[in-house]
C-alpha positions, 0 to 999 in steps of 0.5 A: 533502520535509520539509527545506523545512518544517524549514528554514522552522521553523528560519529562524523561530526564527533570526529571532526569536532575532536580533531578541531580540539586536538582531542585524543579520545571522546569519553562521553556524548550527550545527544538530544533526540526529538520524539518525532524522529522515532529513534529507538534509543537502544538501537541507536546506542548499539549503532553508535558503538558499532560505528565508533569502533576505530575512532576517537569515540570508541568506548564513549558513553552515549547519553540520549535525552528525549525532546517531547513534541510540541506543535502550534496550530495555524488555524487557532494559534494554540500550542499542543502536544501532538500524539504519534498517530494524530496530528489534528489540533485538539482545540479546533480540529485543524490539520494545519500545524507547525512543529515547534520541537520534537524533530531535532537531533542535537549533539549537545556536548562532548567530554574529551581527553586532550594531550 
């Protein structure tokens, strides 16, 4: 379950950012998650809750926004949406592609309470 390690790394970043801004509590977190990360949103949400206990992010609302995959074929130059089980270019059949988006994990915003 890689969601637990993702949640742990996320909480580390959140705690660091909260400390930098003298926040006493993190109320909301917005996370953009690439579809190619193969994260199960419900499991990540539960892992986040568990890892946040005892930190300023305990009780914070986690909003996850999925980033759809998009690739560029190095053979023909066409952009396409790869399917989860088939990364062949639908235009020329090449397997040589560059992932343009969909493999990200971006902490996009925090809503914090300060003194």
